[in-house]
C-alpha positions as CSV (number, residue, x, y, z in Angstrom):
1,X,125.9,87.3,126.7
2,X,128.2,87.8,123.8
3,X,131.0,90.4,123.4
4,X,133.1,91.9,120.6
5,X,136.1,94.2,120.7
6,X,135.8,97.3,118.6
7,X,139.0,98.7,117.0
8,X,139.6,102.1,115.5
9,X,142.6,101.9,113.1
10,X,143.7,98.7,114.7
11,X,143.7,100.1,118.2
12,X,141.2,98.9,120.8
13,X,138.5,101.5,121.1
14,X,135.8,99.8,123.1
15,X,133.6,96.8,123.8
16,X,130.2,95.9,122.2
17,X,128.1,93.6,124.3
18,X,124.9,91.8,123.3
19,X,123.2,91.0,126.7
20,X,120.2,89.5,124.9
21,X,118.3,90.1,121.6
22,X,116.8,93.2,123.1
23,X,119.7,94.8,124.9
24,X,123.0,96.0,123.6
25,X,125.7,98.0,125.3
26,X,128.8,99.8,124.0
27,X,131.5,101.3,126.2
28,X,134.8,102.8,125.4
29,X,138.0,101.2,126.6
30,X,139.7,103.1,129.5
31,X,143.0,103.5,127.6
32,X,141.1,105.0,124.6
33,X,139.3,107.4,126.9
34,X,142.5,108.5,128.6
35,X,144.2,109.4,125.3
36,X,142.8,112.7,124.0
37,X,144.4,111.9,120.6
38,X,142.1,108.9,120.0
39,X,138.8,110.0,118.3
40,X,135.4,108.6,119.0
41,X,134.3,105.8,116.6
42,X,131.1,107.7,115.6
43,X,129.3,111.0,116.1
44,X,126.4,109.0,117.6
45,X,128.7,107.2,120.0
46,X,130.8,110.1,121.2
47,X,133.8,109.4,123.4
48,X,132.6,109.4,127.0
49,X,132.7,107.4,130.2
50,X,129.0,106.7,129.9
51,X,127.8,103.3,128.7
52,X,125.5,103.4,125.7
53,X,122.5,101.2,125.9
54,X,120.0,100.2,123.2
55,X,117.1,97.8,122.6
56,X,118.5,97.1,119.1
57,X,121.9,97.0,117.6
58,X,123.3,100.5,117.4
59,X,122.8,101.9,113.8
60,X,126.5,102.7,113.5
61,X,127.3,98.9,113.8
62,X,124.4,97.6,111.8
63,X,125.3,100.0,109.0
64,X,128.6,98.2,108.6
65,X,126.7,95.1,107.2
66,X,125.6,94.4,103.7
67,X,122.0,94.9,102.8
68,X,119.3,93.2,100.7
69,X,120.5,90.6,98.2
70,X,124.1,90.9,99.3
71,X,123.2,90.2,102.9
72,X,121.2,87.2,101.9
73,X,124.1,85.8,99.9
74,X,126.5,86.4,102.8
75,X,124.2,84.7,105.2
76,X,123.8,81.7,102.9
77,X,127.6,81.5,102.4
78,X,128.4,81.9,106.1
79,X,125.5,79.7,107.2
80,X,124.2,82.4,109.6
81,X,120.8,84.0,110.3
82,X,120.2,87.5,109.0
83,X,119.0,88.5,112.5
84,X,122.3,87.4,114.2
85,X,123.9,90.8,113.7
86,X,126.8,90.4,116.2
87,X,127.9,87.1,114.5
88,X,127.7,88.8,111.1
89,X,129.7,91.7,112.3
90,X,132.4,89.3,113.6
91,X,132.4,87.4,110.3
92,X,132.4,90.4,107.9
93,X,133.7,93.5,109.8
94,X,136.9,92.0,111.1
95,X,139.2,93.2,108.3
96,X,139.1,95.4,105.3
97,X,136.0,97.5,106.2
98,X,135.1,100.8,104.4
99,X,136.0,102.9,107.4
100,X,138.6,102.7,110.2
101,X,136.4,100.6,112.6
102,X,136.7,96.8,112.8
103,X,135.0,94.2,115.0
104,X,136.4,91.1,116.6
105,X,134.2,88.7,118.5
106,X,135.5,87.5,121.9
107,X,135.3,83.7,122.1
108,X,132.7,82.5,124.6
109,X,134.1,80.5,127.5
């Protein structure tokens, strides 16, 4: 199981969990839920206490990645597999993204 923190404008918004290659989970952080001034990160992941589950990486997150030739170049440069979406998010969506959302992998213990 691997985890990543999801930030919205630098403030912790939630946790993205890869339980295995066929099960992903996203849930909002309690502090984010408690503050009505903090928006949801996406229309498809509306701010709610429910946990979101998917058999594949949520499109909102996979859409933060490069595609096609640019993805292939990134993967070669980073020495990562194109299918390892969570690692790619951690390596490429930690700073300077197009939107307000950034991703930070949590080190495995």
